[in-house]
N, C-alpha and C positions, 0 to 999 in steps of 0.2 A: 265418450266425448268425440265429436266429429273431428276429422283431420283439420278442417278449417278453424274450428275453435281452438284446437290444440296449437295450431300455427300462430293464431292471433295472440294467445296467451304468452307464448315464448317471445314473439316479436315485440310485444308491449313491455315485457320484463326487460328485454335487452335495450329497448328504446329509452327507457327511463334512465339508464346509465349512459347511453350514447349522447342524448340530447345536450346535457350541460357541457360535455366534453367538446362536442362539435361547436357550440357557441363560443366557448373559450378559445378554441383554435382559430375560429374566424376573427375574433377580436385581436388575437396575437398576430394574425396575418395582416390585419389592418395596421397595427402599430408598426410592423416591419416595413410595409410598403410606403407608409407616409414618412418614415424616418429610419432609413436603413443604416444600422450600425451593429457592431458585434453584440451589444446587449439585446437589442430587439430581435436580432437573428437567433440568439440563443433561446430567448423566451418562446419564439415561434416554433423552433425545433422541439423544445420541451413539450409544448402544448400538442403539437402534431404527434409526437411519439407516445404521449399519454393517451391520446384519442385512439391511435392505431393499436395500442396495447390491449384495448378492450376486445379486439378481435382475436386475441390469443387465449380466450376462455374456451378450453376444449370441451368442457361440460355443456355449455350453451351450443357450441358448434355441433356436437354429437346429437343434441336434441333437435336441432334444425335438420340434420341429415336423416333423422328417423322419420321425418314427415314424408308422406307419399305425395309428391307434387302432382301426380296424375289425378288425385282426388280433390285438388284445389281449383277454384276458378282461375281463369287465365292470368288475371292481374296479380293475384296473390302468389301464383306459381312463379311469376316473374320476380316478385319481391323475394321469394325464397331463394331463387337462383342467384340473385344479386347478393344476398346476405351470405350464402354459402361461399360464393366466390371471394367476398371480402375476408371471411374467416380463413379460407384456404390460402389466400395470398400472405396473410400475416403469420399463420402457423407454420407454413412450409417454406416461405421465402421472405419472411419478415425482415431479416437482417439485410437482405439485398435491397428491399424497398426503402429501408431506413437509410442505407448508403446513397440511394438515388435521391432521396429527399435532401440529404445533406449536400450532395453535389449540386443540386439545383439551387439551393439557398446560397451556397458559396458563389456560384456564378452570378446569381441575382444581385448579391451585395456588390460584387466587383463592377457589374454594369451600372447599377443604380448610383454608385459613388463616382463614376467617371464624369469628369467635367470637360466638355469640349473647349478648345481654344482656337482662336483665329488671330494670327499675328501676335501670339503671346497673351491675348486678352481672353478671359473666360467669357463664354456665352452659354446660354441655356439651349436646350434642344428646340424649345419653342421659337427662339430667335433664329436658329438655323432654318427652321421651316419657313419663317417669314422671309429670310434672305432668298431662299429658293423660289418663293412665290413672287417676289417683287424686284430683286436686284438684276439689273441688265448687264453689269460688268462681269464678263466671263471669269476673270481672275478671282474676284471675290466669291463668285458662285462655286468655283472649283475648290477654294479653301473651305467653304462651308460644307460642301458635300464630303470632302475628305475628312473634315472634323467629325462628321456624322459617322462615316465608315470606320474611323479609328475606334469607335466604341465597339463595332463588330470585330475589328482586329483583336481587341483586348480579350474577347471571350470565345473566338472562333474555335481554337484548339480544344478548349474546355467543353464546348458544345459537342464537338465530334466525339470526344471521350465519353460524354454523357449518352450520346446516341448509341455507342457501342455497348455501354453498360445496360441501357434499356433493352437493346436487342438480346443480350444474354439473358435478361430477366424474361423476355417474351418467349424465348426458347424453352424455358422451364414450364411454360404454360401451353406448350404445343403449337406455338406460332413461329413462322420464319423470321418475323421482325415485329418491332414494337408498334409500328404504324398500323398494321393489320390488327394487331392485338387490341389497340385502343379503340379504333373505330367499331370493331365488332363487340368487344366486351364492355367498353365504357359508354359508347354512344348507340349501340344496337343498330349499327349500319352495316349491311352486308357489302363487302368490297365489290362484288359483282354489280349490285344495285347502284352503288356510287359511280362506278365506271360507266354504266349505262346512262345514268342521269347526266353526267358530264358530257358524254358523247352527244346526247340528244340536244342539250342546250347549246353546246358549242357549235354543232353543225348548223343550227338554226340562227345563231347570232354572229358567227364569224364574219359573214359578209359585211354586216353593219359595223362590226368592230374594226375590220380592215379599213373601211372608208374613213372612220373617225381617226384612226392611227395615222394614216397617210396624210390626211388634211392637217392634223396637228404637227406632224413632222415638217411638212412643207412650210407652215407658218413659222415654226421655230428656226428653221434654216434661214429664212428670209430675215427674221428679227436679228439673228446674230451674224448674218452675212457669211455663212459657211456652207460647205457641202456635206460635212460629216458631223453628226451629233454625238456628243459624249453624255454620259450619265448625268453630269452636273448641269447640262442644258435643260433638262426636263424639270417640270414643276412650275415654270414661270407662267404667271397669269398674264396673258397678252391682252391688249386693249379690246380685242374682239371677244374676249371671254367675259360674260356678264358678271361672273363672280368677282372680278376685279372691282367693278363699280359698286357692287354690294358691299365688298370689304371696306371700301372708302367710306361708306355710310356707317357701317357697323363699328368702325374704329373709335367713333365718338359716342357709342351707345353702350348701354349696360346689358351684356349678354344674359346675365342671370335673370334680369327683369323680363326680357323678351321670352325666355324659356318658361319662367313661372307663369306669365300671362297665357302662353300657349296651353299649358296644362290646366290652368284655371278655366279656360274656355271649354275644356272637356269635362270639368267637374272635379279636378284634383287641386286642392289648395296646398301648394308646396310650403308656403310660409307656415301654415298651421301644422303641417307634419313636422317641420323643424321645431316649432315651439313645443310640440308634444314630445319631442325627443325621439321620434320614430325615424327621422331622416337627418343624416349628418352630411354636410358638404365640405370637402377640402379641395378647392378648385384651382389654386394658383401655384405655379412652380416655385420651388425653393431647393436648397442644397440637401442632398441625401434622400430626396423624395423620388419615388418611381416616376418615370417621365411619361408614362402613358395614361390611359383612362380606363378605370375599372369601376364596377359596382360590386360592393361587398354585401351580400345578403346575410347579415349576421344572425338574425332570428326571424323566421317567417311571421309576417303580420305585425311585427313589433319593432324591428331595427334593421334599417338598410342604409348604406353609406356610399358616397361617391368620392373617389379620388380622380382628379383631373388636373390638367395643366393648361388653363384657358388663357387666351388672349381675345381681343375683340375682332373676330372675323368669322366667316362662314363656317370654317372647319370647327371652330370651338362651339359655335351654336349647334352644329350637327352633333358634336360629342356630348354636350350637356343634355340635349333632347334625347339622344340615344341612351345615355346612362340612366336618366330619369325613367325611361321606358322600362328598364330592368327593375328599377326601384319600385314603381307602382305595382308591377307584377309581384314582386316579393312581399310588398306590404298588404296586398289583398289576397294572398294565399290564405285559405281557410285554416284557422288553428284547430278546427274540429277534425281535420284529417289526421290519420295516423302519422307519426313523425316521419316515417320513411317516405311519405307522399307529400310532405310539406316543402316542395320545390317545384319549379315549372315542369310542364309536361315533358319537355326535353330541352336540351341546350339550343337546338335549332329553333324551337318555338319562341323561347325568350329572346333569342337574337332577332327573330322575325319581327316581334313587337318593337324591340329597341331600334332596329334599322328602319322600320316604318316611321317611327317618331323622328329619327334623324332626317328622314326624307321630307318631313311634313312641310318644311319651309319652301319646298319646290312643288308640293302637291296642293297646298292650300294657301290662304292669304294672310299668314301671320305677320308678314312684313309689309302689308299694303299701306300702313300708316306712315312708314318711314322711307320706303323705296318707291320712286316714280313708276307709274304704271307701265310705260314702255320697257324700262329696264327690268322690272319685275317679271313681265311676260317672257322676255328672253331668258331670264334666270330660270324660270320654271320650265321652259322648253328644253333647257340643257340637262334636265333630269334623265332623258333618254340616253344621252351620251354618257352620263355618269353610270348608268346601269350597264351599258356595254363595256365600259372601261373596268367596272368593278368585276364583272364576270371574267375578263381576261386576266386581271390581276389575281383574282382568287384562284384561278386554275394554275397560274404560275406558282403560287405559294403552296397549293396542295400537291401539285406534281413534283415540285422540288423536294418537299418533305418525304413524299412516298418513295422517290428514287434514292434519296439520301439514306433512308433506313434500309432499303434493299441492298445498298452497297456503300457503307460509310468510309470505305478506304479510297474512294475516288476523290478527285480534287473538287471540293464543294464550290469554290469560286468559279471554276470552269462550268460545273453543272448549272449553277445559277445563271451564268451568262448564256448558256445554250438554251435553257428553258425560257429565259427572258426573250431571246430571239424568236422562239417558237410562238409564244403567246402575245408578246408586246411588239413584235417586229422591230426590235432594237438590237443592233450589233455593237456591243460595247466590250471594253476591256474587263476581264474577270476581276472581281474584288469581293470583299466580305460583307457587302450590303445585306446578304441573306441573314447574317447573324444579328442584325438589328431588328428582325421580326420577333416581337416579344413572345408570340405563341409557341415558337419553336422551343423556347425554354420552359415556359410555365404551363402551357396547355397543348402538349403534343397530340396531333391528330384532330385538333379542334377546328381548324379553319374550314373543313368541309361543312361544319354547321352553318357558317356564314353563307356558304354557297347555297345550301339547301334553304336557308332562311330567306335568301333573296327571292326564291321562287314562292315560298310560303307567304312572305309579306305582301306580294302583289295580289295573291288570292284573298288574303285576310282584308287588306285595305279595300279592294273592290267590293267585297261583301259589306264592310262597314259603311262605305260611302253610299252604296245603294240603299242601305237600311236607314242611315242617320244623316245623310248629306255630308257637308264638311264637318269632320269629326271634331275639329278645334273650335267649332261654332255651335256645338250642341252639348250641353252639360249632362245630357243623358248618356253620353259616350262612356263616361267612367262607370256608371251603373251597369251598362250593357257589357263592357269588357270584363268588369269584375265578376259578373254573374256567369258569363258564357266562356270565359277563358281563365282568368286568374284564380278564382276561388277553387277551381277544380284541381289545381296543383298537378301532381303526377298520378292522380287517380285514374286518368284517362290517357291512353297512348297517343303519341303525337299525330299520326295520320287519322286516327279515329276522331281526335279533337277537330282537326281541319275539316273533316267531312261533316261532323255534327254541327260545326259553326257555319260553314259556307253552303252546305247541302250538296257538295260534290267532292269527289276524290281528289287528293293532292296530285297536282300535275304542273306542267310547264306552260300551259296555254296562256294564263293571265300574264305571266312575265313576258313571254314572246310577243304577245299582242301589244304590250306596253312599249316595246321597242319600235 
């Protein structure tokens, strides 16, 4: 028997045990995120531990280790490497990983059950966002911002402890810190490559970014009649910002319907997917529910779910379009693929698709029936500013996380303030706003995927638009994306997929040109 056939036989034997356990863990995760309490946390932890215990099968582990990876095709060699790593982690450091998962879940429950208050009145985090977008009274804005940051205060020390625990784990795997371990081992990104990409993009975009930042700060100082801005002054949508006008229109519209019509225009019937039980939407805030937006790919091709906390505004439409982008990717993964390939090509690629769909309201005409033409044009033109702002914000988040893992004993609030000054040109008092970034808890090392996805989405969208025209006005779009992106799953590496789809290597040119 060839090495390839031997590997496939062992892989499929293990996958038959792994698949139902992964699905159960995803369902338990969903239950915990939509209703965080001690019971759902316990069930989630039990499901996770049961799934990870499968990697403690030394017999199967030894069979994988006996395979000569040099006699396998490159893709199967990568599968083998990933499987061996997963077994090694559980067999040799399983109790440490279990403790990390427990710590993460404990912090998650503490943060998810935090209820902000303003003047003794309970408010949702969605309401805080609305205040920071619309309220012109500085005292009220300050209270809203402080209520938000108190959620960070609640878990900041726990997060630092988790960072230190993660670093200790990374050292057992030969890494100096957990950030480098995650981006290399989990996301297959070389730290040197990421550094080069960041430098390349930032050097080409920083002039545009600086102009936008200084213009924005000048407008805010004038609005509030002050010479020094504080953190709570930011986020206000000024009259000059077209998003304010679009929000006024959207507040009386049904965000769900707009998003569903957008996807229907591409050939995706969201209502039908819900009726078939393939898609579940939990879209509005309530007590004990996670306050962010996530897509849960429960079972490839069969079950995908969205948790969100919507209100009727631009941000919520972006969120729903974004998360539905993840969902259609998950639901059109080919079930004919081996189980280990039934997920997107990479985290960056699925984020690229989702972010492209979040952008679509500013790239195409999905709002033309409800937004006046002049306002819509200004709104669409603001996309360039969004991209520049997103790059600077992404670099702030990535750089902070990288530096925190290098030295978790430094003052994180001061580090956050210093990095904010570097990338956002904002000189503010140190606080624990950093601890409100959900990815630091649940997806360490992940944010660089958004950064790389920003570059990918420009390249993917330009190709699709050249091929299909406005993708939300061509029902062939679904068929084209399903065939050329989604159905392939992880059977093709991310940069190979980009080249195969667009006909050129992954690069920064499309993004920079868009600015």
